[in-house]
N, C-alpha and C positions, 0 to 999 in steps of 0.2 A: 503493498500500500505505500508507504512511506517513500519506497525507490519509484515508484510510477510518478508520484506527484514530483521529485525530484528531477525524474528525466523528462517531465511535462513542462517544467519550470526552465529546464536547460537548453529546451529547444528555442533558437533565436527569436523565432517569431511569437512565441508565446510571452518571452521574458520582456520583450520591447512593450507588449499590450500591459503587460503586468507592472513595467516600470511608468508606463505613461499613466496608468490609473492611480500608482501610488502618489505620484507627484500632484496630479490634477487634484485629488482628494485633499492633499496638504496644502494646495493654494487656494482651495475653496473654505479650508477651515481657517487658514489665516485670514483671508478676506472677513469670513464672518467675525472672528475675535477680534479685528480692528474695527469695523465697522458696524458691529452688532450692537453694542452699547452706546446710546447716543452721547452719554457723558466721558466715555473714552474717545469716541469719535471726536468731538468737541475739543477735548486736550490735545490730542493729535494734529489736528487742523492748526491749533494755537502755534504749535512747534514749527510750521513749515516756513516762516521767514527767520528762524534763527541763523542759518547761514550767510544771509544777507546783512544782517545787522553790525554796524560799525561800534567796535568797543568805545573808540575815543569820542565820538559824536553823541551817540544815544546811549548814554550810560544811565540817566533816569529812564529811560522808555526800555532799557533791557532790565532794570530792578523792577519795572511796573511788571513786566512780562515774567519776572521770576516770582514775584509774590502772586500774581496769577496762578501760575503754576502749582504753586505751594498751598495756595487756597483749594484749588481741584483737588489736589492729593488729599488735602485735610477733608474736604467733603466726601471724598470717595471711602476714607476710613470710618 
C-alpha cells in the first residue's frame, strides 16, 4: 500500500500536480490569513508607506504611525 502510494507520487506527472496543489492551497491560506480579519488588513495597509518615509524630514509623522501601530496592537490583545 505505502509503496504503491510512493511510486504514484514519484511519477513526474503526479508529483507536479501534487506540488501545484500544495503551493496553491498554501497561497490561498496566506491570502485568507492576511485579508480575513478587517483589523489585520487595516494594520497591514497602514504599513504600506513605511519604505517611502524619510527619517530626517518626517520624524513626527513616523512617530504618529508608530503610535497608531502600537494602539492597533494593544486593541488586538
